[in-house]
BAKEPA-539751 format. One line per 5 residues: number of its first residue (from 1); their letters; for each residue x, y, z of N, C-alpha, C. Coordinates in nm, 3 decimals. Atoms other than C-alpha are relative to their C-alpha. Last residue first. Layout:
// BAKEPA-539751
NUM = a = X Y Z X Y Z X Y Z | ...
This chain:
// BAKEPA-539751
69 = ikgvl = -0.024 0.186 -0.082 0.241 1.518 -2.097 -0.070 -0.073 0.007 | 0.065 0.129 0.118 0.068 1.797 -2.358 0.106 -0.100 0.092 | 0.116 0.027 -0.015 0.041 2.102 -2.076 0.044 -0.139 -0.092 | 0.068 0.071 -0.172 0.377 2.105 -2.014 -0.078 -0.034 -0.061 | 0.015 0.094 0.040 0.483 2.195 -2.439 -0.008 -0.134 0.163
64 = dkllp = 0.135 0.044 0.090 0.490 2.525 -2.445 -0.058 -0.125 0.030 | 0.135 -0.081 -0.108 0.734 2.557 -2.137 -0.092 -0.031 -0.084 | 0.146 0.078 -0.020 0.966 2.306 -2.317 -0.162 0.078 0.126 | 0.076 0.040 0.159 1.195 2.538 -2.506 -0.088 -0.064 0.050 | 0.110 -0.115 0.069 1.248 2.757 -2.188 -0.002 -0.071 -0.119
59 = knvlk = -0.041 -0.030 0.075 1.355 2.486 -1.963 -0.098 0.032 -0.079 | -0.153 -0.054 0.003 1.233 2.531 -1.575 0.091 0.016 -0.129 | 0.037 -0.094 -0.039 0.854 2.386 -1.666 0.141 0.122 -0.011 | 0.057 -0.016 0.163 1.003 2.040 -1.777 -0.030 0.164 0.009 | -0.114 0.013 0.090 1.176 2.037 -1.428 0.001 0.051 -0.141
54 = qikri = -0.054 -0.090 0.021 0.881 2.153 -1.282 0.129 0.014 -0.024 | 0.092 -0.106 -0.005 0.673 1.882 -1.376 0.076 0.138 -0.004 | -0.002 0.027 0.176 0.889 1.619 -1.337 -0.010 0.117 -0.017 | -0.102 -0.052 0.058 0.943 1.771 -0.955 0.064 -0.045 -0.161 | -0.028 -0.145 0.014 0.559 1.730 -0.952 0.146 0.056 -0.031
49 = kgiid = 0.031 -0.071 0.119 0.556 1.386 -1.080 0.031 0.076 -0.035 | -0.022 0.067 0.112 0.778 1.246 -0.788 -0.012 0.114 -0.179 | -0.104 -0.031 -0.024 0.615 1.408 -0.524 0.052 0.011 -0.105 | 0.031 -0.092 0.089 0.295 1.253 -0.674 0.114 0.104 0.033 | -0.071 0.004 0.171 0.430 0.907 -0.584 0.009 0.149 -0.066
44 = ceyyf = -0.156 -0.089 0.002 0.368 0.956 -0.260 0.015 0.047 -0.090 | -0.071 0.082 0.009 -0.048 0.917 -0.318 0.144 0.054 0.002 | -0.054 0.114 0.094 -0.243 1.177 -0.243 0.102 -0.097 0.007 | -0.136 0.039 0.041 -0.446 1.332 0.038 0.038 -0.078 -0.145 | -0.077 0.040 0.110 -0.738 1.440 0.171 0.119 0.001 -0.011
39 = yrghr = -0.161 -0.022 0.017 -0.922 1.476 0.505 0.059 -0.010 -0.147 | 0.008 -0.136 0.004 -1.310 1.441 0.599 0.146 0.118 -0.040 | 0.030 -0.055 -0.131 -1.322 1.097 0.575 -0.008 0.178 -0.040 | 0.047 0.107 -0.116 -1.123 0.969 0.328 -0.032 0.069 0.080 | 0.096 -0.045 -0.102 -1.078 1.204 0.010 0.000 -0.125 0.052
34 = kaspi = 0.112 0.052 -0.038 -0.833 1.167 -0.287 -0.034 0.013 0.153 | -0.033 0.070 -0.150 -0.650 1.422 -0.422 -0.125 -0.094 0.007 | 0.046 -0.066 -0.046 -0.728 1.467 -0.815 0.065 -0.061 0.202 | 0.118 0.067 -0.064 -0.461 1.301 -1.022 -0.045 0.110 0.103 | 0.011 0.081 -0.114 -0.175 1.510 -1.181 -0.121 -0.039 0.060
29 = lglsr = -0.150 0.089 -0.059 -0.073 1.623 -1.526 0.013 -0.060 0.130 | 0.033 0.136 0.057 -0.457 1.659 -1.655 0.146 -0.041 0.038 | -0.061 0.048 0.131 -0.395 2.015 -1.696 -0.024 -0.113 -0.047 | 0.078 -0.022 0.076 -0.682 2.105 -1.416 0.049 -0.013 -0.154 | 0.083 0.066 0.003 -0.448 1.900 -1.187 -0.097 0.051 -0.083
24 = yyqlt = -0.140 0.137 0.032 -0.119 2.112 -1.271 -0.160 -0.056 -0.045 | -0.020 -0.048 0.111 -0.350 2.430 -1.189 0.053 -0.164 -0.112 | 0.169 -0.024 0.085 -0.537 2.314 -0.896 0.045 -0.021 -0.121 | 0.083 0.094 0.037 -0.159 2.198 -0.788 -0.112 0.029 -0.028 | -0.094 0.059 0.050 -0.038 2.553 -0.839 -0.026 -0.176 -0.079
19 = rltvg = 0.101 -0.066 0.167 -0.330 2.731 -0.711 0.105 -0.119 -0.069 | 0.164 0.074 0.079 -0.276 2.537 -0.395 0.026 0.013 -0.139 | 0.126 -0.090 -0.054 0.115 2.680 -0.387 -0.090 -0.123 -0.007 | 0.114 -0.068 0.090 0.417 2.530 -0.469 -0.082 0.009 0.060 | 0.035 -0.086 -0.032 0.708 2.417 -0.267 -0.057 0.061 -0.117
14 = cesiv = -0.011 -0.037 0.154 0.782 2.056 -0.374 -0.002 0.166 -0.012 | -0.146 0.034 -0.011 0.816 1.962 0.016 0.013 0.015 -0.181 | -0.151 -0.054 -0.103 0.575 2.223 0.174 0.160 -0.099 -0.121 | -0.027 -0.037 0.045 0.315 2.132 -0.104 0.118 0.066 0.049 | 0.004 -0.020 0.169 0.268 1.804 -0.119 0.096 0.162 -0.019
9 = tspsi = -0.126 0.092 0.036 0.295 1.798 0.268 0.069 0.010 -0.160 | -0.044 -0.081 -0.011 -0.008 2.053 0.262 0.186 -0.038 0.047 | -0.071 -0.089 0.139 -0.158 1.826 0.003 0.091 0.059 0.064 | 0.136 -0.130 0.053 -0.174 1.560 0.280 0.091 0.118 -0.158 | -0.080 -0.151 0.000 0.056 1.254 0.202 -0.115 0.109 0.006
4 = rknm = 0.049 -0.156 0.057 -0.050 0.911 0.181 0.042 0.111 0.050 | 0.014 -0.057 -0.156 0.218 0.600 0.192 -0.092 0.113 -0.075 | -0.050 -0.123 -0.005 0.113 0.345 -0.090 -0.003 0.065 0.122 | 0.048 -0.103 -0.034 0.032 -0.030 0.032 0.081 0.170 -0.025
């Protein structure tokens, strides 16, 4: 079973904002946070996915292609 992490942990680990997570989700780059009772969580692999997205965004020639991955 994968470890579950809160959106606030993802935000602090990756240095992004909640709005950035929502934006990545709207582009289909990351899944929505899952809900368990009144708490939301992501699977732990989300941090790796976000870091890959950040690397792509920081490459000038690939900025326009990020939404296509």
